[in-house]
C-alpha positions as CSV (number, residue, x, y, z in Angstrom):
1,M,-6.7,-16.7,-22.7
2,R,-4.3,-13.6,-23.9
3,I,-7.3,-11.2,-23.6
4,I,-7.3,-12.1,-19.8
5,F,-3.9,-11.9,-19.4
6,R,-3.6,-9.2,-20.7
7,F,-6.3,-7.4,-18.3
8,W,-4.5,-9.2,-16.0
9,W,-1.3,-7.4,-16.6
10,I,-3.4,-3.7,-16.5
11,F,-4.4,-4.4,-13.4
12,F,-1.2,-5.9,-11.5
13,W,0.9,-2.7,-13.1
14,R,-1.7,0.3,-11.9
15,Y,-2.0,-1.6,-8.4
16,A,1.3,-2.3,-7.9
17,I,2.1,1.5,-8.9
18,L,-0.1,3.0,-6.4
19,F,0.7,0.7,-4.1
20,I,4.2,1.7,-3.7
21,A,3.2,4.8,-3.6
22,L,0.9,4.4,-1.1
23,S,3.6,2.2,1.3
24,L,6.0,4.9,0.0
25,G,3.7,8.3,1.8
26,G,3.3,6.0,5.4
27,G,6.7,4.9,5.8
28,I,7.4,9.2,5.5
29,I,4.7,9.5,7.6
30,L,5.8,6.3,10.2
31,N,9.4,7.9,10.2
32,T,8.8,11.8,11.2
33,F,5.7,9.7,13.8
34,A,9.0,7.1,15.0
35,A,11.5,10.6,15.9
36,V,8.2,11.5,18.5
37,W,6.7,7.9,19.5
38,P,9.4,5.5,20.2
39,D,7.7,2.3,21.5
40,A,8.7,0.0,18.9
41,K,6.1,-2.4,19.2
42,S,3.4,0.0,18.4
43,L,4.8,1.5,15.4
44,F,5.1,-2.3,14.7
45,L,1.6,-2.5,14.8
46,I,0.8,0.7,12.8
47,T,3.2,0.0,10.6
48,L,1.2,-3.8,9.6
49,C,-2.2,-1.8,9.8
50,Y,-1.5,0.8,7.5
51,S,0.0,-1.9,5.3
52,S,-2.8,-3.8,5.5
53,V,-5.3,-1.0,4.6
54,A,-3.0,0.5,2.0
55,N,-3.4,-2.9,0.0
56,A,-7.0,-2.5,0.4
57,V,-6.9,0.8,-0.6
58,A,-5.0,-0.2,-3.4
59,S,-7.1,-2.8,-5.0
60,L,-10.6,-1.5,-4.9
61,V,-8.9,2.2,-6.2
62,V,-7.9,-0.1,-9.3
63,F,-11.7,-2.6,-9.5
64,L,-13.2,0.4,-9.8
65,Y,-11.4,2.6,-12.3
């Protein structure tokens, strides 16, 4: 049981750091894009799609690592 918790903990921290980095990068790009395209509905949909993709990418990268 202890070794399972250890592997989960390593996975969690790698995933969390990568997901935070992807989210911050996407947020910076989205804030820049918001100055050009002020439509809130489309920005919300872009944010929703990007966060889902960032979650999937972070999980896949950590899983394959």
